[in-house]
N, C-alpha and C positions, 0 to 999 in steps of 0.2 A: 541286439550293439551287446558285446561284448566287455569286460571288465577293464579295460583299457582304453574304450571309446571316450571321453572328455563329453561328461551329460552339460554339463557348464562351463562360462567362461572362467569362470576362479579356477575351475579345472586343467584350460589352459595355459596357467603363468606369468598370465599378465601383469602388467605392472597395476599397483594398491589405486593406483589415480587413474588409470584407464579402465579398469574395473566399477570407481564412483561414478565415473560417468558413462560409463552404459547402462545405470541403474538408475541413473537421473536420466537419458532417453526412454528408460521402459524396453532396455532387451535383457528378455530373461533366460534366453541358449541358444546356444548358437544353430546355426545352419546345419548342412551336408557341408558346403562346402570351405565354411568355418573350421570342422570340426576335423575336417581333413588337411586343410593346405594350414593354418594357423602353428601350428607344430613346426611341419615344414620347414616354413620361413625362419622359425623362430630359430632352428638350426642352422640356416643359411644356406640352405639345396634350392636350387632353381627347379622349379616349377612351372609342367605343361597342364594347365586346366580347363577343361574344358567344364559349362556351365550355364542354364540358361541363363536371359535377362530375366531381374531380379530373385535374384537367386544367395544377395547374400557379395556375394563379388568384391564388391568394396570394401565393407567390412573386412575379407580376408586378407585384403592385401594393407588395409589402410595401419589394421591394430597393430603387424609384424611390428610397420613401417617405425613409427611411434616407439610400443614399446623396445626399443635399438636405437633409441637420441636417446646420447650423452649428458646425465646429468651436471648439473653447472654453466658454467658461460659455452658458448659452444664456438665456433667458426662461423666464415660470412660465405661458406660454400656449401650448397645444397650437397647432405648425404643421401638422397634417394629422387629420381626425376621418374615419377608416371606421367607417361602417352597415350592421350586418348586423338578419339576419332574426330568431334565438334566439338564445336565451343559449349555449346549448351553442355553435354557432359563433363567436361572441363571443368567448368561454374561446379556440376553437384559433385561431384570428388574433392573438389578445393574445399566446399562448405565443408560435407563430410570430412574429411581429416581438423576442418577446427571444430565441428564439437567434439568429434572422439579424444584430439589431443588439448584439449583445453587446458586441463589440469598440469601440465604438461609444459606450458607454455610455448606453442607448434609453431613453426614460424611458418606458412605455409599461403602460394604463392601463383596461383593462376595464370600463364601465361597463353592468347590465346589471338587469331587475327581479330582487327576491328573493337582494342581496345588501346587508345595510347602507348606509344612505346613508350613516352617518358618517365610511366609510371611506373612500366616492368621494370627500366634500367636503373629506377632512382629503390626501391625495392629490392633487390639484384647487390646495389652496395650497398644499402646494409644491411644484407645480410639473412638468406632463410634455412631453414632446414627442407623443407622437403618441394618440388614444382611439380604442378601438375600444367601439363601444356599439349595444346597440340601439335605437329610434327613440325609444316611447315612455319613456323616460329619461331619452335623450340631450335631448329636446324639452321635459323636466321640468325636467331642469338650466338650460338654455339660460332659461325663465319665469325661475327660481328669480333668475338671475347665476348662478349657481354655476360656470355653465361661458362661454367666453367666447368667442369666437368669434373678435372682430376681426383676432388674426394667422392664423387657418387661410391655407393658402396652396394645401392639398388636398385637397378632400373625393371618399373615391371609397364607393359606394353596391356591394355585392356582393350577391351573389345580389339584384340586385332585382326578379326578378319572382315572388319568394314572399316580398319584404316586401310588396309590392303582392296577393297572394294571402292575404296574414292583414291587410290591411286599412290598413296605414300609411301611402297613399296623404298622408291630411292631415298627418301628424309629417312624411312628408319633405318634405313644400310648406315647414310651418313651418321648418323646418333649414336647406332648403336658402336662404328666404329670407332668414336671417336672420344667414349665410355672404358672406364680406365677396363683394365684386366688385372687379378681377375675381379670380378663383381658377381651377387647376386641377381639373377636376369628372370623372372614374372612374366611367361606368357596366361593368358584370359584370354580364350575365346567359348563364344555357343556355336562356332559348327567348328569343326579339325578339316576341312580340306586340306588338299596335298603345298597347295603355298604356307600355312601356316607349318606344316611338316619342317619343308622346305626352313624356314627363318630358323625351327627350334634346331636345327643340327646344327646352322650354322652355328648362332649365339647362344646359345643354350649348354650348362656342361653338366651332362650325366643324369639329365632331371628326372623327379620322379612327374609322373601321370596320374594326376586328379582328375576324374571321369563324373562328373553328375545328374542321371539320369533325370528330365522329368518325373518327379512324383508320382507314382501312380495308382489311380481313379477305385477304391475298392468298391466289390460286388455292394450295387446298391447302391452308392455315393454316386454325385452328378461331381464332375470334371469340373475345376474351380475357372475352366475358359471353356466355357460354351462354343466351338466351333459348330460352322452352319454355308451352304450355300446354296444360289440360288440359279438357277442354267435360265438366261435370259440372251436372249435378239439385240446385242448393237443396236439398233434406232429404236429399244425397250428399257435402256441401263435406267437410264437418268429416272423415266418416270418409277422404275422398277427400285431404285435409288430411294427416290422419297417416301415410297408405299412406306421399305421395309422397316426407317426413320420413324417414319409416321407412329407403326404402328410398336413398335420397340423401343419409344422417346429414349435416347440414348443419356444421362447425361451429361456426358462432353464425352466426343467421338472423333477420333483421328480416320479421316476417308484417306487410301493409297491412290494417284495416278500417274499414269507412265510417265506424263511431257506434261512441261509448262503451261501449254495453253490449252489443254485436259482441267487441271486441277482452275486454271481462272475460269471457263467452259464453268466445269459444276461449282463452284462456290456462289457464280452471281444465278447457277439454277435455280443453289439450294436454297440461298439468303429471297429468292424468286416464292419462294414454300412459304416463308414465313418461320426458316430456321435462321438464327444467326452465324454463318460460315465467314470463316476467314480462311485465302491462300497464303499458303508457305512454299516457295519455288527456291531454285539457285539464282531466279532473275532477280534478289531481294538486295537489297544491301543489310550489314547487321538492324539497322538503326529502326528499319521496317519488318523485320522478322524479331524483333525485341518486345516492339510492340503488340505482333500477332500472341506474341506467347504472353505477353500481360494480361494481353482481353481474355486470355483463353482461363488463364488459372484464376482472374480476379470473377468470374464466371461472367464476365460482356459476351463471352460469344458460346458458343456452342458445339460449334463443329471447328474443325483445320480439314480440309481438306490440301494435303502435300504428298510433294515427288519425295522420292524413296531418300533421295541426296539433303533436298532440305530436311526430313523428318529423321537422320544420324544421332544419335546420341536424344534423344526426347524423350525425356519418361515427366511424366503429368498424370501427379498424383492423382485428381479424382475422374479422371480415364476409364471408360468403361467400357466403350467399346471400339476394334477395329473393325476398318472396312476393308478390303480387299474392288477396288470397284473394277479390276483386272486379275488375273491372275498371274501372281507374281511367274518371273520365270525361270526363277531356281528357288529348291525348296529351302534353301539359308536362306533369301529376302524373305520365306512366311514365317517361319520360324523368328527373325528380329521384329515382324512388325509386329506378328502378336503378341510377343514377351513383354509388349507393355503394357498390357492388361493381369488380370488375377497375379500381380503382384501383395505379397506381404498377407496371402490369406486369405486377398479379396474376390470376389467374383468379377468377372469379367465374358463378352461376348464378343468374337470372330466372325464378321461377316463374310463370303465372297461372292462375287457376282462373275460369273465364267458363262461362257460365252456356247451355243453348240461343240464348237469345236475343241474348246479349250477341258473337255471331262476328261479326255485324258492326261490334263496336268494334272488337275485335281488328284486323281491315284496318284499320279508319284511324288505328288506332296503328302499323301498317306501314310506308300508307303515307307516314303523315308524317315518320314517323322515319327513313322509310326500312328501315327494319332487320327481316329476317324471322324471323317468330315459328313457332318449330314444333311443331304442333300433334299429343301424343302423346295413345294411350291410359294411364289410369289404370293403377298396375302393380296386379295378376291378384295369388291368393293365392301362387301358384309362383313370381311375382317376388318378393315378401316375406321365401318362404321359403327361395330360392336366395341373397339378399342377405344370411340373416340367417345360412345354410351361410355364408360367407363371412366374413360377422366370427368367427365359431366358429373357422373354419381363420386365421385372421389371429391372433386371440389367442391359440390353440397353437400355433401358429408363433413368436413373441414369447417365450412362455413357452420353445418349444425353444435359439430363440435363447441366452436371458439364462442359459440351462445351471440349476444347482443343483435335480440332478432326484433324487437321492439317495436321499431323506428317504421318497420314495412306489417306490423299487426294488423292496422288499420284496414289497408287495403284485401287485406285474406276476408280481415268479417266481411267488408263490405257486397267481397266478391259474392262467397259465397251465399250471401244472403239472397243472391241469384241463384247459383249455377253448386252443382254441385263440390265439396270437398275437394275428391280426385280428382274432377280436372279442373277445376285450378292449380292446384297440384303438379298433375304434366302440360297445365300449356309453360308455368316455372320452370322447369324440369326442357320444355322445347323450346323457352328463349334463353334458360342459363346456355342448354346445350349449339343453341348456333353463334352466342359468343365464345366460345370455349372451343368449335370445334375448328370454324373455322370456313375457308369455301370447300362446298361438298366438290369431289372426286370419283366420276360417277364413269370414269372408262378402265372398262378392265383390261388387263396386260393379258398380253395372250400367251400363251403358255408352249414353253420353248425344247424342246425336246433333246439329248444328249445325242452328236453324231461321232464319227470313230473319225479320226484324221487324214485319214483319204478326201471325206465330202467336205475338207475346210477347204481345195482350193477350187470349189465347184460353181465361185461365184454363189453359195450362198447368204453371203455375209460382204456387201459390195462395199458397205462398209473400211474393209481392210484390205482387199486386193479383186482391182478388176481393172476395167478398157484402158479406167483415166489414168490409172496408180503411173507419176510419172519417175520414176527412179526406186531407187532404194531406199530412202529414208520416205517416199509419200507414203504419207498414211492424212487416210478423214476420217469422220460419221454421219454417219444419217442421224437427223434430229426423228424425237419423237414422231408420229402418226397415227391417227386413226387407219388411212387408208393406204394401198399403195396403188404410187402415178397411173393415174390407166393409161394403160399403153397399144401397137393400132398391132396389128397381126405383123407388123415389123422389125416389133420390139421397141427398144428407148437406143436414142442418140443424144452425145454432145453441143451441142455451140457453142465454140471460143467467144467470148465477151473484151477486149482490149483494155477494161479497166478493171482495178483492184482495187481493193483499201486503199493504198496510196489517192487513190480519187474521190474517196467516201464512202464508196459504193457499197451498200446491206447488200443482204438475202432477197427484204424487201423493197428494194430499189428494182432489179434483175423480174421479180415475181408480176409487180405495177407496172413496168413496161409493157411484158410477154404476153400477160392476161388481157390488158388493156387496147392491143393492136393487134391482138390475131383475134382465132377463135377460140382457142385455150381459155380454157379455165384454170385455177390453183391447182388442181384431183390433176390436172394431167401433167403437172413440173415437178420430176424428180427431184431427183440432187443438186445440191448447189455451193458448188467449191469457190472460193473466192481466197486470191492469193494478193500479192502487195498489186503487181502487174495487169493480171487479171485475170477471170473471170470460168467458172465452166460451168454452165447449165444441161438437164438430161431435160429432152423434150420426148416426143412419138415420135422414130423414126421418120414416118412420111409429112411430119411436120417441119421438120429443121430450112426447108426451102422459105416457106411460110416464116418461119418465127426470121432466122433469119435476114429476110427482107423486108420484113416491118422495123425490128432494132436498126436496122441500115438505117431505115428516114424517120426515124425517131430520136431524142438525147438522151441520154445517160444520167442525171448528178447533171444537166444542164452544158452537157457533151455531146457533140458525136466522138463516136469511139468504131475502130474495126469492130468488125461480127464478121465468121468465120462459118464454116462448119469443123471441128477439132478434126486434125489429121484426117487420116485415115477411114475416118469417122463416115459410114452410108448417106446420103440425102437423097429423098425424093423428088419427083419434075412436077410436083404440087406446086404450079404461081403463088409465088406470095399471097397474102391474102389480110385484109385489114377489120376487126372484130374493135365493133365500141363497147365492149365487157369493161366490165368497171374492173379496177386490183379486186387482186382478194389478200387475206390479212397472213403471216406467217404464223404459222406453229409453235416454231422452234429453232433454233442455229446454233452452230460445236462451233472453236476451233480447234482446230488439230495441227502439229508439222506437217509441215510435206516441206525434203528436199531443203530443210533450215526455216522456212517460212511458215508464216500462220499460215492459216487459210478456212476456210466456214465453209459449213456445209449445212442445206437447209433445207426440208418439205417442207410443203405450201400444202393449203384449199380455201379452197374458195371460200366466202363469205357477205360479197358486197361492197363492201366496206374500204376505204382508205388503208393502208396496212399498219399496221402498226407496231410500237415496239415489239422486236421477239422475243419472248422470256422463257428459258430455257428448261426445258425438262414439262413441259406441261402441252 
């Protein structure tokens, strides 16, 4: 560090009341982005800043804004405008400005969608110093004439890359065009794609670029964010995630999925495993989103399963783990996701579940982010048992430390009259372990070796791309199963059933009908895909005619439905036959998007009992 580099907040020349607020909040010294950016901003320079989430960007632009507020009575119109991508980040930035600027009587107003607009109108009329807003709502107020920008001296674009990813480019251009010139314009972004450079050239005047790289880990030290990946086949991902979470035992975790349907399925699957999981996606209104966040922050939920869009700007203090249920499509997305942990010096864990064909994407992320992602093996049953025994030991140790065991002493004394004290202790530990550990998980998850990109299109993972794909947006997923469907030498084919989700059809209804009316068992039935209006069932190719004939002769959900081989699927010449076998149970079911509609796929196995309600991931 050279002599001119500020080492304390006092060295930055900030207003004494701001320094007092920082001391009261426990801030000791500025972060690298604050050391670099604050002097430039206080000198009035435009700044193009690149720094990872959690490095102190908010204070880097907030403190200069508050420092420059005039003393005494101020005008009614804002002197600074801060634009952020999401409602959650809007609230957080506004709260930070309130905390820092309390001694300066700073008037800060958050403006975002989902909040009653009359309240915003009232506060704007009363007068504010700083407006923190999402682009859509800010532009709405500008066009209404209720947010006047003629007195704005500083405009900040925070998380600019996320705002562009969310489609706010036109809104940003409209706001920046309406803001006065000359002005100070500040742009902060975790990544710096070409779109950001284009905005900088158009709206920043001779900006100083400040780039803060991620803190490098010294030799022999552990990184604050431990990054690892597991190569798992699609059919075993729900079970693998549950196993990994069981071993990791996160305080709070954020699990990212690609689609709304996947979010709903996985949240239900994790709840079935004993976690308190909440879904968060773009189909939820603001009230529902607030409820989910409140449950996590109050520790009434352990996990949030979310899409990228729904989780934008989401920051939770107690978050310890981020899980990528699928490999992010772009390294920038990976950077944003893992930036939510390891903040403020705290440690965090970033986990990615990659299918064999996605191994190259992991390498690309490693190369772009310059971070090592360690590929690990999915925990075995033995690993899980060891972790659960450790949890039991910890629980017993807590009880021993707390003391107050006198009321159970008489039980121990009576038992030791007949049994060895060690045996009594072992029996007590076994009883406690069964209470703590929950249901046994005895199924090993098979290893999946990484494959090259050229292997990905050969039907190895039928959940992604196969014969049944109906269009560009089609996607589907197999549930977890112990055995692959039994097939004849002729392979498998699919049967079209003219009833779907709107008719109340579930995977177990189809499995029960087929296994109850044909010679097939649940083990013979492959993937089941259910859309709103129809269903597709994978069966052995030489049994297509038998299944079609049997389903035409029976009722599904109390109604006769159209049944036929699926389009160009082959069918055998075997005549229809009937069987008196009982319906099998369904091991799992999952929803995923298909051409804009929800769909379900499920494998099945025979148990000889009526089908129960499916449980995801088991």
